[in-house]
N, C-alpha and C positions, 0 to 999 in steps of 0.2 A: 267471848270477846276472841278476837287473834291477835298475837301477839308472836313477833320473829317468824310468821307464816307457818304458827302450829296453833289447832283450835285446839279452844280451852274453853272452861264450865267456870264461867265468872270467879276464876279462881283470884286471889289477890296478892298479886305477886309483884315487885319490882320491875320496871324496865330501865334497859340498859338504857344511861342520856345517852350515848352517841346513837341510839336507834330513834329517840327523841327527838333528836338536834338535825334538822335537814337545811341549816345552816340558811336558813334565811331572812333570821333577826341578823342584823348587824353591829359589829362592833361598836358602842358610845360610850366610851367612859363617862364617868358621869364629869361635869367640870362647875356645878353651883357650887360646889366644898373647897373649891381652889385657897380663896382666901381662907380659910378655918385651917387649910393645912397648913400652907406658908405660916401659919402663927404658932403651930407645935413644936415646941423644942426637938432640935436635931440631936447624932450622937456624933459628934467630929473625929472619934475615935475608931468607927467603924468605916470600912469598906465599903459597905452597902452605906443607900441613901434610907436612913430609917427614920421614922417620926414616933414620937412621944404618946400615943394616944390614950384615953383615960389610961393611964399607970402602966401600958403594955408597949414596947419597940415592935415597929409595926413598919413595913417595906414601903416607902411613900408615896408610889403606887396604887396599894392597895387599902390605903386609908379612904379614900371616895369611896369605894367600892363600898367597906364599912360599915359608913355612915350611911350612905342607901340601905344597905342591909339590914341598918338598926330602924333604922324610919320606916321601911315600905315592906318585908320580908314579913307573911304569916304562914304557918305553919299547917298543915290539915290533919283529921284523925290518922293515925299511922303510919305518920315521917317518922324516919328514924336518920341522926345524926351522929356521924362518925367521928370524935373527936380528937383529936392528938396536935403535940407538937410535932415537928418537919423529926423525918429520919428516925423514928418510932414503932416503925412497923405497920404502919397506913397504909402502902401499898397492900402487904400478907392479910390484914382485919379486911381494908376492903372486897379482895375476892373472894374471903371467908365468910362475909355476911351477906357480900351478894348471893353466893352460893345459897345458903343455909336458905335466907327468906325464898327463893325461886327455886327450891329443891321441887314442889310440889308440880312448876311446871316443864323445867328443867333438871329431870337426875343426873345427877353424877356422870353418869358414863351416856348422857344425852348427846349423839351429836351436832344438834342445834343450838349447846349449852351456847351463852352470851360471851363466855370466859375462855372458850374453844377460838373465839375469831377476835376478841377484843382483850386488850389491856383493861388490867381492875381501873387506872384512870378513865379509864373509855366507858365504864358502867356508872363507876360512883363518882360523881362531876362536885368541884371543889366551889365551897360558894363563897369562899374568898373569893378567888380568881375571876369568876363568873359575875360576880357585881360588879367586880373592880373594871372588868370591860364594856362594862353597861349588859350584858346578855343573859339577865335573869328574867326576863320574861320567858326565857326557854323553859324554865321550869315549870310555868302551865301547861306545860304541853304532857307534862310525865304521869301517865294516871297515879294513882294512890294503891298505893303505900309507895313513896318516894325514899330513895335511899340516898344521904348528900354526902358530905365530908365538910370539915372546918380544921384548921391551924390555929383557931381562936381561945382564948380560953371564957371560960363561961362569963367572966364579968364583962363583957363586950359582947356578947353573940345579942343577938334580939330576945327581947321580954317573950315572945310567942316559942322559942325555942327551950329557953333558959327558967322560963319559969310557967309554960303554956301546958295543958293537961294533955295537948293534945300528939305532943311529939315524945321519942324517945332517945336518949342521949347515949353513945356505947363511948367509955374513955378508956385510949390507952395509951397508955406510958411505961419508960422503960426508964 
């Protein structure tokens, strides 16, 4: 297969998300869950617009995407999900995991390494945001193994991630 202009021999390495996203899938936030979101408790003490969804305080704009992710996301064999709360070293770990998983195709000194031209956030997509804006179809363009990220706790993740045999979870906290 051909990856980022480099000939490889059927290596199973993740592709940088930005390399798979050509921008043709439009932003279409899910609207069918508006009534359900409006019925959730709010936190008036917070400066952020938060809703309590399944016992977790979540940005209001992300709740429809989380519901959509729970109902429709399926993992593939070899998928890896990096799970963390925000500001826990997520960016650093995204770079580390991507570099480790892609090492066979892109040795650390390779001038073609995606992390030399892309931010770690462009290599490893945040599922929460992707589903919140309705662009989850881009995930189908990623070859296996897919490397993804979430800020949601295990209790809110779709069963294919939290209990599925095909997906590995890497969790970081501080």
